[in-house]
C-alpha positions as CSV (number, residue, x, y, z in Angstrom):
1,M,0.0,0.0,0.0
2,S,1.5,3.3,-1.1
3,H,1.2,6.7,0.5
4,Q,2.5,10.3,-0.1
5,S,5.1,11.6,2.3
6,S,4.3,14.8,4.3
7,S,6.5,17.4,5.7
8,S,6.1,15.7,9.0
9,D,8.1,12.8,7.6
10,I,11.1,15.0,6.9
11,P,13.4,15.3,9.9
12,A,13.3,18.7,11.6
13,E,17.1,19.1,11.2
14,A,16.7,18.7,7.4
15,R,13.8,21.2,7.2
16,E,15.8,23.8,9.2
17,S,18.8,23.2,7.0
18,A,16.8,23.7,3.8
19,Q,15.1,26.9,5.1
20,G,18.5,28.2,6.2
21,G,19.9,27.6,2.8
22,R,17.1,29.5,1.1
23,V,17.5,32.4,3.6
24,H,21.2,32.4,3.0
25,S,20.7,32.3,-0.7
26,R,18.3,35.2,-0.5
27,R,20.7,37.1,1.6
28,R,23.5,36.5,-0.8
29,S,21.3,37.7,-3.7
30,L,20.3,40.7,-1.7
31,V,23.9,41.5,-0.9
32,A,24.9,41.1,-4.6
33,W,22.0,43.3,-5.6
34,R,23.0,45.9,-3.1
35,K,26.6,45.9,-4.3
36,A,25.6,46.1,-7.9
37,S,23.1,48.9,-7.1
38,A,25.8,50.7,-5.1
39,R,28.2,50.6,-7.9
40,L,25.6,51.9,-10.3
41,L,24.7,54.7,-8.0
42,L,28.4,55.7,-7.6
43,L,28.8,55.7,-11.4
44,L,25.6,57.4,-12.4
45,V,26.5,61.1,-12.3
46,T,29.6,60.5,-14.5
47,A,27.6,58.2,-16.8
48,V,24.9,60.8,-17.2
49,G,27.6,63.4,-18.0
50,V,29.2,61.2,-20.6
51,V,25.8,60.4,-22.2
52,L,24.8,64.1,-22.3
53,D,28.2,65.1,-23.7
54,F,28.0,62.6,-26.5
55,S,24.5,63.6,-27.3
56,R,25.7,67.2,-27.8
57,R,29.1,66.7,-29.5
58,G,29.6,62.9,-30.1
59,A,31.1,63.3,-33.5
60,R,33.7,65.7,-32.2
61,I,34.6,63.5,-29.3
62,R,35.0,60.5,-31.5
63,A,37.3,62.5,-33.7
64,F,39.6,63.5,-30.8
65,P,43.3,62.8,-31.5
66,H,45.1,60.5,-29.1
67,D,46.3,63.2,-26.7
68,Y,42.7,64.5,-26.3
69,V,41.3,61.0,-25.8
70,V,43.8,60.7,-22.8
71,T,42.7,64.1,-21.3
72,Y,39.0,63.1,-21.8
73,L,39.5,59.7,-20.1
74,A,41.4,61.4,-17.3
75,S,38.5,63.8,-16.7
76,V,36.2,60.7,-16.6
77,V,38.3,59.3,-13.8
78,E,38.3,62.6,-12.0
79,S,34.6,62.8,-12.2
80,L,34.1,59.2,-10.9
81,I,36.3,59.9,-7.9
82,V,34.8,63.2,-6.9
83,W,31.1,62.3,-7.3
84,G,31.7,58.7,-6.1
85,V,33.4,59.6,-2.8
86,L,30.9,62.4,-2.1
87,L,28.0,60.1,-2.6
88,Y,29.6,57.4,-0.5
89,A,30.2,59.8,2.3
90,A,26.6,61.0,2.0
91,S,25.3,57.5,2.4
92,R,26.5,57.0,6.0
93,R,23.8,56.2,8.5
94,R,24.9,58.6,11.2
95,G,27.3,61.5,11.8
96,A,27.0,65.2,10.9
97,M,29.5,65.0,8.0
98,R,27.0,62.8,6.0
99,H,24.8,65.9,5.8
100,V,27.7,68.1,4.7
101,A,28.6,65.5,2.0
102,A,24.9,65.2,0.9
103,A,24.5,69.0,0.6
104,L,27.8,69.4,-1.3
105,F,26.8,66.5,-3.6
106,V,23.3,67.9,-4.4
107,I,24.5,71.5,-4.9
108,M,27.6,70.7,-7.0
109,V,25.8,68.1,-9.2
110,T,23.0,70.6,-9.8
111,F,25.4,73.4,-10.7
112,A,28.0,71.3,-12.6
113,V,25.5,69.3,-14.7
114,G,22.7,71.8,-15.0
115,G,25.0,74.8,-15.3
116,Q,26.8,73.3,-18.2
117,S,23.5,72.3,-19.9
118,Y,22.4,75.9,-19.6
119,F,25.7,77.3,-20.9
120,F,25.8,74.9,-23.9
121,Q,22.3,75.8,-24.9
122,Q,23.5,79.5,-25.0
123,Y,26.9,79.2,-26.7
124,H,27.4,75.7,-28.1
125,A,30.4,75.3,-25.9
126,Y,31.0,74.7,-22.2
127,L,31.8,77.1,-19.5
128,N,35.5,76.9,-18.7
129,V,38.2,78.6,-16.6
130,D,38.8,81.4,-19.1
131,V,35.2,82.5,-18.8
132,S,35.3,82.4,-15.0
133,V,38.6,84.2,-14.7
134,F,37.4,87.0,-16.9
135,A,34.1,87.2,-14.9
136,S,36.0,89.3,-12.3
137,N,32.8,91.2,-11.3
138,F,30.8,88.4,-9.8
139,M,27.6,90.4,-9.3
140,D,27.6,91.8,-12.8
141,S,28.8,88.7,-14.7
142,V,27.1,85.9,-12.8
143,V,24.3,86.9,-10.5
144,N,22.8,89.6,-12.7
145,Q,22.9,87.2,-15.7
146,L,21.0,84.5,-13.9
147,T,18.5,87.0,-12.6
148,A,17.8,88.2,-16.1
149,D,17.3,84.6,-17.4
150,L,16.1,82.9,-14.3
151,G,13.4,80.8,-15.9
152,N,15.6,79.1,-18.4
153,Y,18.3,78.7,-15.9
154,L,16.1,76.9,-13.4
155,R,14.7,74.6,-16.1
156,A,18.2,73.5,-16.9
157,K,19.0,73.0,-13.2
158,L,15.8,71.1,-12.2
159,P,16.6,67.7,-13.7
160,P,20.1,67.3,-12.1
161,F,18.8,68.7,-8.8
162,V,16.1,66.0,-8.7
163,L,18.6,63.4,-9.8
164,A,21.1,64.4,-7.1
165,I,18.4,64.2,-4.3
166,A,17.2,60.8,-5.6
167,L,20.8,59.5,-5.6
168,V,21.4,60.5,-2.0
169,W,18.0,59.0,-1.0
170,A,18.8,55.7,-2.8
171,A,22.4,55.5,-1.6
172,R,21.2,55.7,2.1
173,R,19.0,52.7,1.5
174,V,21.2,50.6,-0.7
175,M,24.7,51.2,0.5
176,R,26.2,49.7,3.6
177,P,29.3,51.8,4.2
178,T,31.8,49.9,6.4
179,R,33.2,51.8,9.4
180,F,36.8,52.6,8.4
181,P,36.1,53.5,4.7
182,S,33.2,55.7,5.6
183,Q,35.1,57.4,8.3
184,L,37.9,58.1,5.8
185,A,35.4,59.3,3.1
186,S,33.7,61.9,5.3
187,P,36.7,64.3,5.5
188,L,38.2,63.2,2.2
189,A,35.1,64.0,0.1
190,P,35.1,67.8,0.6
191,L,38.8,67.9,0.2
192,L,38.6,66.0,-3.2
193,L,35.8,68.4,-4.3
194,A,38.0,71.4,-3.4
195,A,41.0,69.9,-5.1
196,S,38.9,69.4,-8.3
197,F,38.6,73.1,-8.6
198,F,42.3,73.3,-9.3
199,V,42.9,70.1,-11.2
200,P,43.9,71.1,-14.8
201,T,41.6,70.2,-17.7
202,Q,41.8,70.5,-21.4
203,Y,39.4,73.4,-21.6
204,R,40.3,75.4,-24.7
205,S,39.3,74.8,-28.3
206,E,38.4,71.1,-28.3
207,Q,37.4,71.1,-24.6
208,A,38.5,67.5,-24.3
209,S,37.2,67.0,-20.9
210,L,33.8,66.1,-19.3
211,P,31.6,69.1,-18.9
212,D,31.3,68.6,-15.1
213,T,35.1,68.7,-14.6
214,L,35.3,71.8,-16.8
215,Y,32.8,73.4,-14.5
216,L,34.6,72.4,-11.4
217,N,37.9,73.8,-12.8
218,A,36.0,77.0,-13.7
219,V,34.9,77.4,-10.1
220,G,38.5,77.3,-9.1
221,G,39.2,80.1,-11.6
222,L,36.4,82.2,-10.2
223,L,37.6,81.7,-6.6
224,R,41.1,82.7,-7.5
225,T,39.8,85.8,-9.3
226,Q,37.5,86.8,-6.5
227,L,40.4,86.3,-4.0
228,G,42.6,88.7,-6.0
229,L,45.0,85.9,-7.2
230,T,44.7,86.4,-10.9
231,D,45.6,89.2,-13.3
232,Q,41.9,89.8,-13.9
233,S,41.0,90.3,-10.2
234,N,39.2,93.6,-9.5
235,Q,39.1,94.6,-13.2
236,L,35.8,95.7,-14.7
237,R,34.2,93.6,-17.4
238,P,30.9,94.0,-19.2
239,R,27.7,93.1,-17.6
240,A,24.3,92.3,-19.2
241,R,23.0,95.4,-21.0
242,E,19.5,96.8,-20.5
243,S,19.0,99.7,-22.9
244,L,16.8,102.7,-21.9
245,P,13.6,102.7,-23.9
246,V,13.4,104.4,-27.3
247,P,9.9,105.5,-28.3
248,P,8.3,104.3,-31.6
249,L,9.7,106.5,-34.4
250,T,8.6,107.4,-37.9
251,R,11.4,107.4,-40.5
252,A,12.5,110.8,-41.7
253,D,12.2,111.7,-45.3
254,V,15.3,110.0,-46.6
255,P,15.9,107.7,-49.6
256,K,15.1,104.1,-49.3
257,R,18.1,102.4,-47.8
258,N,19.3,99.6,-45.6
259,V,22.5,99.7,-43.5
260,L,25.3,97.1,-43.3
261,Y,27.8,98.1,-40.5
262,V,31.1,96.2,-40.9
263,I,33.4,96.3,-37.9
264,L,36.9,94.8,-38.4
265,E,39.2,93.6,-35.6
266,S,42.6,95.2,-34.9
267,V,43.1,96.5,-38.5
268,R,45.3,99.6,-39.1
269,A,44.4,102.2,-41.6
270,D,47.7,101.7,-43.4
271,T,47.1,97.9,-43.9
272,T,44.0,98.5,-46.0
273,C,43.1,100.2,-49.4
274,L,41.2,103.2,-48.1
275,E,41.0,104.9,-51.5
276,P,40.1,103.0,-54.7
277,D,43.4,102.0,-56.2
278,P,43.7,99.3,-59.0
279,K,47.3,98.6,-57.8
280,C,46.5,98.1,-54.1
281,Q,47.0,94.6,-52.8
282,R,46.5,94.9,-49.1
283,T,42.7,94.5,-49.2
284,E,42.4,94.0,-52.9
285,A,39.1,92.0,-52.8
286,T,37.0,94.8,-51.4
287,N,39.0,97.4,-53.3
288,R,38.0,95.8,-56.6
289,L,34.5,95.0,-55.5
290,L,33.7,98.6,-54.4
291,P,35.5,101.1,-56.7
292,D,33.0,103.9,-56.0
293,R,33.3,103.9,-52.2
294,F,33.9,107.1,-50.2
295,P,37.2,107.0,-48.3
296,F,38.0,108.7,-45.0
297,T,41.7,108.9,-44.4
298,Q,41.8,110.3,-40.9
299,M,39.4,108.2,-38.8
300,R,40.4,107.6,-35.1
301,S,39.0,105.1,-32.7
302,M,38.6,106.5,-29.1
303,D,40.6,103.6,-27.6
304,S,42.3,100.4,-28.6
305,C,40.0,97.9,-26.9
306,T,37.2,96.0,-28.6
307,A,34.7,96.2,-25.7
308,I,35.1,100.0,-25.4
309,S,35.0,100.5,-29.1
310,L,31.8,98.6,-29.5
311,A,30.2,100.8,-26.8
312,V,31.2,103.9,-28.7
313,L,30.4,102.6,-32.2
314,W,27.0,101.3,-31.3
315,S,25.8,104.1,-28.9
316,G,27.8,107.1,-29.9
317,V,28.7,108.1,-26.3
318,R,32.2,108.9,-25.1
319,P,34.3,106.1,-23.5
320,I,34.6,108.1,-20.3
321,E,30.8,107.9,-19.5
322,S,29.8,106.1,-16.4
323,R,29.6,102.3,-16.2
324,D,25.8,102.6,-16.0
325,T,25.6,104.8,-19.0
326,L,27.7,102.5,-21.1
327,H,25.4,99.6,-20.2
328,E,22.1,101.4,-20.7
329,W,22.4,104.0,-23.4
330,P,20.4,103.0,-26.5
331,L,22.3,101.4,-29.3
332,V,21.9,101.6,-33.1
333,F,19.9,98.3,-32.7
334,D,17.4,100.0,-30.4
335,Y,16.8,102.9,-32.8
336,A,16.4,100.4,-35.7
337,H,13.7,98.5,-33.7
338,A,11.9,101.7,-33.0
339,L,11.8,102.4,-36.7
340,G,10.5,99.0,-37.6
341,Y,13.8,97.9,-39.2
342,E,14.8,94.2,-39.2
343,T,18.1,93.7,-37.4
344,A,21.0,91.2,-37.6
345,Y,24.2,90.6,-35.7
346,W,26.7,88.2,-37.2
347,T,30.1,87.8,-35.7
348,S,33.1,85.4,-35.6
349,Q,34.0,86.7,-32.1
350,N,34.0,84.2,-29.3
351,M,31.3,85.4,-26.9
352,M,33.0,83.6,-24.0
353,F,35.8,86.1,-23.9
354,G,35.6,88.7,-21.1
355,N,31.8,88.6,-20.5
356,V,31.1,89.8,-24.1
357,R,28.2,87.3,-24.1
358,L,26.4,89.3,-21.5
359,W,26.9,92.7,-23.2
360,V,25.3,91.5,-26.4
361,K,22.8,89.2,-24.9
362,N,19.9,91.7,-25.0
363,L,20.5,93.2,-28.4
364,G,17.1,91.9,-29.5
365,V,18.2,91.1,-33.0
366,R,16.2,88.8,-35.2
367,H,19.2,87.2,-37.0
368,R,22.3,86.3,-35.0
369,V,25.3,84.0,-35.1
370,T,28.5,84.0,-33.0
371,A,31.7,82.1,-33.0
372,T,30.8,78.9,-31.1
373,E,27.7,78.5,-33.2
374,L,29.9,78.6,-36.3
375,D,32.6,76.4,-34.8
376,P,32.3,75.0,-31.3
377,T,36.1,74.8,-31.1
378,A,36.4,78.6,-31.8
379,D,39.6,80.1,-30.4
380,L,39.0,82.4,-27.4
381,D,41.0,85.3,-28.9
382,M,40.6,84.9,-32.7
383,G,37.1,83.4,-32.7
384,A,35.8,81.1,-35.4
385,P,37.5,80.8,-38.8
386,E,35.8,83.5,-40.9
387,K,35.2,81.2,-43.8
388,Y,32.3,79.9,-41.7
389,L,31.0,83.4,-41.0
390,A,31.3,84.3,-44.7
391,A,29.4,81.1,-45.6
392,H,26.6,81.8,-43.1
393,V,26.2,85.4,-43.9
394,S,26.3,84.8,-47.7
395,Q,23.6,82.2,-47.3
396,N,21.3,84.4,-45.1
397,I,21.9,88.0,-45.9
398,G,19.5,87.8,-48.9
399,E,16.7,86.8,-46.6
400,L,16.7,90.0,-44.6
401,K,13.5,91.9,-45.0
402,E,13.9,95.6,-46.0
403,P,14.5,97.9,-44.5
404,F,17.2,96.4,-42.3
405,M,20.2,97.3,-40.2
406,A,22.8,94.5,-39.9
407,V,26.2,94.4,-38.2
408,I,29.0,92.1,-39.2
409,Q,31.8,92.0,-36.7
410,M,35.1,90.3,-37.5
411,S,37.7,88.8,-35.1
412,N,40.4,86.7,-36.9
413,V,42.9,89.6,-37.0
414,H,43.2,89.5,-33.3
415,Y,46.5,88.2,-32.0
416,P,47.7,85.5,-32.7
417,Y,46.2,86.3,-36.1
418,Y,44.4,83.5,-38.0
419,L,45.8,82.3,-41.3
420,D,44.0,79.7,-43.4
421,P,46.6,77.5,-45.1
422,A,44.3,77.0,-48.1
423,L,44.2,80.8,-48.8
424,P,46.9,83.0,-50.3
425,T,49.6,84.7,-48.2
426,P,51.0,87.2,-50.7
427,F,53.1,89.2,-48.2
428,Q,56.5,87.5,-47.9
429,P,58.5,86.6,-45.9
430,W,56.3,86.1,-42.9
431,T,56.9,84.6,-39.5
432,T,55.0,84.0,-36.3
433,S,58.1,85.0,-34.3
434,K,57.7,88.2,-32.3
435,S,61.5,88.7,-32.1
436,P,62.4,92.4,-32.6
437,E,64.8,91.3,-35.4
438,E,61.9,89.8,-37.3
439,N,59.4,92.6,-36.8
440,A,58.9,93.3,-40.5
441,A,58.2,89.6,-41.2
442,F,55.9,89.4,-38.2
443,K,54.0,92.4,-39.6
444,N,53.7,90.5,-42.9
445,F,52.1,87.7,-41.0
446,Y,49.6,90.1,-39.7
447,Q,49.1,91.7,-43.1
448,N,48.4,88.3,-44.6
449,S,45.7,87.8,-41.9
450,V,44.2,91.2,-42.9
451,Y,44.3,90.1,-46.6
452,Q,42.5,86.8,-45.9
453,Q,39.9,88.5,-43.8
454,D,39.2,90.9,-46.6
455,L,38.5,87.9,-48.9
456,H,35.7,86.8,-46.6
457,I,34.3,90.4,-46.3
458,A,34.2,90.6,-50.1
459,K,32.3,87.3,-50.3
460,M,29.7,88.6,-47.9
461,I,29.3,91.9,-49.6
462,A,29.2,90.2,-53.0
463,A,26.3,88.1,-51.8
464,L,24.5,91.2,-50.6
465,K,25.1,92.9,-53.9
466,A,23.6,89.9,-55.7
467,S,20.4,90.1,-53.7
468,P,17.5,92.5,-54.4
469,A,18.4,94.5,-51.3
470,G,22.0,95.1,-52.6
471,K,21.0,98.2,-54.6
472,N,19.5,99.8,-51.5
473,T,22.2,99.0,-48.9
474,V,24.8,101.5,-47.7
475,I,27.9,99.9,-46.2
476,V,29.7,101.5,-43.3
477,Y,33.2,100.0,-42.8
478,T,35.7,100.6,-40.0
479,S,37.8,98.7,-37.5
480,D,37.3,98.6,-33.7
481,H,40.9,99.7,-33.2
482,A,44.4,99.3,-34.8
483,E,47.5,97.4,-33.8
484,A,51.0,98.3,-32.7
485,F,54.3,96.8,-34.0
486,R,56.9,98.4,-31.8
487,E,56.4,101.9,-33.1
488,H,56.6,103.1,-29.5
489,G,58.0,99.9,-28.0
490,Q,54.7,98.1,-27.8
491,M,53.1,95.2,-29.5
492,G,49.3,94.6,-30.0
493,H,46.7,97.0,-28.5
494,T,45.2,98.4,-25.3
495,F,48.6,99.8,-24.4
496,S,48.3,103.4,-25.6
497,I,46.4,105.8,-27.7
498,F,49.2,106.4,-30.2
499,D,48.1,106.3,-33.8
500,E,49.4,102.8,-34.5
501,E,46.6,101.7,-32.1
502,V,43.8,104.1,-33.0
503,H,44.2,105.2,-36.6
504,V,41.7,102.9,-38.3
505,P,40.3,102.4,-41.8
506,M,37.0,104.0,-42.8
507,W,34.9,104.1,-45.9
508,I,31.3,104.2,-46.9
509,D,29.8,102.5,-50.0
510,A,26.5,103.8,-51.2
511,P,24.8,102.6,-54.4
512,P,23.3,105.2,-56.7
513,G,20.1,106.8,-55.4
514,T,20.7,105.9,-51.7
515,L,22.1,109.3,-50.8
516,T,21.0,112.8,-51.5
517,D,23.2,115.2,-53.3
518,A,23.9,117.1,-50.0
519,E,24.9,113.9,-48.3
520,V,27.3,113.0,-51.1
521,A,28.8,116.4,-50.9
522,S,29.3,116.1,-47.1
523,L,31.0,112.7,-47.5
524,R,33.4,114.0,-50.1
525,A,34.2,117.1,-48.0
526,K,35.2,115.0,-45.0
527,R,37.6,112.8,-46.9
528,D,40.7,114.1,-45.2
529,Q,39.1,115.7,-42.1
530,Y,39.9,114.4,-38.6
531,L,37.0,112.1,-37.7
532,F,36.2,110.0,-34.7
533,H,34.3,106.8,-33.9
534,V,31.7,108.9,-32.0
535,D,30.7,110.2,-35.5
536,L,29.6,106.8,-36.7
537,A,26.5,106.1,-34.6
538,P,25.0,109.5,-35.7
539,T,25.9,108.5,-39.3
540,V,24.1,105.2,-39.0
541,L,21.1,106.9,-37.4
542,D,21.0,109.4,-40.3
543,L,21.2,106.5,-42.8
544,M,18.2,104.8,-41.1
545,G,16.3,108.0,-41.0
546,V,16.1,108.5,-37.3
547,P,14.2,111.7,-36.9
548,D,15.3,114.8,-34.9
549,D,12.5,113.9,-32.5
550,P,12.4,116.0,-29.3
551,R,11.8,112.7,-27.4
552,L,15.4,111.7,-28.3
553,T,17.0,115.0,-27.1
554,A,18.3,113.4,-23.8
555,Y,19.9,110.6,-25.7
556,R,21.5,112.8,-28.4
557,A,22.9,115.0,-25.6
558,K,25.4,112.3,-24.8
559,M,26.4,111.8,-28.4
560,P,29.1,114.4,-29.1
561,G,29.8,113.2,-32.7
562,H,28.4,114.5,-36.0
563,S,27.0,112.5,-38.8
564,L,29.3,112.2,-41.8
565,L,26.2,112.8,-44.0
566,R,26.0,116.4,-42.6
567,P,28.5,119.3,-43.0
568,E,29.2,119.8,-39.3
569,L,32.5,118.4,-37.9
570,T,33.4,117.2,-34.4
571,T,35.9,119.9,-33.4
572,E,35.8,119.9,-29.6
573,P,38.3,117.8,-27.7
574,M,37.6,114.1,-27.7
575,P,38.6,111.9,-24.8
576,M,40.6,108.8,-25.7
577,T,41.2,106.0,-23.1
578,N,41.7,102.3,-22.7
579,C,40.2,102.4,-19.2
580,A,36.4,102.5,-19.2
581,G,33.3,101.3,-17.4
582,V,33.0,98.3,-19.7
583,W,36.7,97.3,-19.6
584,S,39.5,98.0,-17.2
585,C,43.0,98.5,-18.7
586,A,46.0,96.3,-18.0
587,F,47.8,99.5,-17.1
588,E,46.5,103.0,-17.3
589,N,46.8,105.1,-20.5
590,W,44.6,107.9,-21.8
591,G,44.5,111.4,-23.4
592,A,42.5,113.4,-25.9
593,M,42.5,114.6,-29.5
594,Q,41.3,117.8,-31.2
595,G,41.8,118.0,-34.9
596,S,45.4,117.0,-35.6
597,L,46.5,117.7,-32.0
598,K,46.8,114.9,-29.5
599,I,47.8,114.7,-25.9
600,E,48.6,111.4,-24.3
601,A,50.3,109.7,-21.3
602,R,51.0,106.1,-20.2
603,S,51.3,104.9,-16.7
604,W,55.1,105.3,-16.6
605,D,55.1,108.9,-18.0
606,N,55.8,111.7,-15.6
607,G,53.9,114.2,-17.7
608,W,51.6,114.7,-20.7
609,N,53.0,114.5,-24.2
610,C,51.7,116.8,-27.0
611,Y,51.8,115.9,-30.7
612,D,50.6,117.5,-34.0
613,L,49.9,114.7,-36.4
614,E,50.0,117.0,-39.4
615,Q,53.7,117.8,-38.7
616,D,54.6,114.5,-36.9
617,P,52.4,111.7,-38.1
618,L,54.6,109.1,-36.4
619,E,54.4,110.9,-33.0
620,Q,58.1,110.8,-32.5
621,S,58.7,114.5,-31.4
622,P,56.7,115.8,-28.5
623,L,55.8,119.5,-28.7
624,P,56.0,122.0,-25.9
625,L,52.9,121.4,-23.7
626,D,51.6,125.0,-24.2
627,Q,50.9,124.0,-27.9
628,C,48.3,121.7,-26.5
629,R,47.0,124.2,-24.0
630,E,43.3,123.5,-24.5
631,L,43.8,119.8,-24.6
632,H,45.9,120.0,-21.5
633,A,43.2,121.8,-19.6
634,F,40.7,119.2,-20.9
635,V,42.6,116.1,-19.8
636,Q,43.3,117.6,-16.3
637,K,39.6,118.3,-15.9
638,T,38.5,115.0,-17.4
639,Y,40.9,112.5,-15.7
640,G,42.1,114.5,-12.8
641,R,45.5,112.9,-12.8
642,L,48.2,111.3,-14.9
643,P,47.8,107.6,-15.7
644,G,49.3,105.3,-13.1
645,K,49.6,108.0,-10.5
646,D,47.6,108.3,-7.3
647,V,44.7,110.6,-7.2
648,P,46.1,113.8,-5.6
649,R,45.0,114.5,-2.1
650,P,43.5,117.9,-1.3
651,A,45.8,120.2,0.7
652,K,45.0,120.5,4.3
């Protein structure tokens, strides 16, 4: 007789052994699951960073040469260590330091991941230490920017914030930190985070590092700057602009015309073809394309610094105006909007240099492109290769609706001077060496860069001329400043207001019918007159037909220049300085000019120097100071002291 066995037939010892085995197995599975989950949690922030980075610039990363692959992998290791140790320290069950680690983890993940997402959306490149070092005015460059765009900023920050909190919550339930490692991690985690602020990354051009490590390194740059440990500490840089309102305007009775405002970078007057000349080679492309342009042989910038020049060229105010005025006075873009003009701003300049991105953020233009949108690896100083700018503008300029006011700003002729190996270099011999013995060849290097830039400008203008709007568009052409080649012992710009740094090219091209006879007569009469950058904003306003509206009287009161389309000349003393409310100078230098007379001083000078450019165009022989009597009184009243000298104390 058969029967089924029951559990009661199994010895108790066997049952207990089987149950214990199942429990042990479940425990082992749980331990394995916890370990696997813990590893995943420790890797997750870095993994998210890698995935996001590849989604934005995967093709570029895959094309990295070997050296950049190494720096990228090194940054991955750094990221794993920093976030992993912080999260491990935050997962402890007890102790005050776990809260410190958790707070640091949540805050820094939110800022590093979310901040880089926000920055990349804006500039197609990541925030790096160059940006933070130049952001020397923390309130202006960081806090005010975030306040102005808080909604977008918070939207970028929210996902990593939620992720960071979720990771801390999960880590405290999954991880089982053992005593000694957790005790070691608690003080080590903040130290590793602080050390990451100063660990070098590959941050320029290719940015061959994870975005979170770039951000951490940028924090270190900001800290050093705020603590006064960098050359940029305590120097003024642009902040976000907010223009004062311009009322709706009705265009004055002027011919139908658009305006194209072309602003070069670091180009001297003597390196261009100002006057139409079939034999000129320096800027032969635009010279041949525009044989009927109006040249101006004596145009001076008010400084030799791009940021200050843009403030003057776009607003018409003097460079010595207050910081607030330079950040709020209406620009040519604002007047164009008030007239109903379409606007565009196309530049090869890298907006990450020196807070420029903030200064142009609120231009309100409909069409816009900047260096990192053209080429994410754009050089910080030279910007994007201008073949990309030329291609973009040539493709889009014909789509502008008339009337329009467009600005093209170049940047490749900024040191170290970009040369495209595929384009001609007619000025030989040339060298990149800055040795005094090779100064002539080094200047040829610069001249070749000017020559190539001109090819790109000609391509853009040719595209404009080929469009229906070409016959209605007046072109205003100048440079932000010039460039020195040891004429007074200096190289580059921002070092002085000598002519090698401020004598800039200037011409206007106007198709038939776009100017009145009186306007043509004024342009011709001013061919060899001493002119200043403050004259150009009024000229652009006249070209657009900005009326002499009483509501604009207050704005025009701070515009001392005179339109080139009118007979009046700017004859009063004009201040010239490289130290202004939008940009501090490396060392102080300033002065003034009136007609051909100029007075100037640099920080090592013990007195003012007077020159007459008609008699001494190279400024080699200072005149007795009484020959600059009016200018001397002007600079004493305007600046109150010599450059580099302490402000004089009143007598007791």
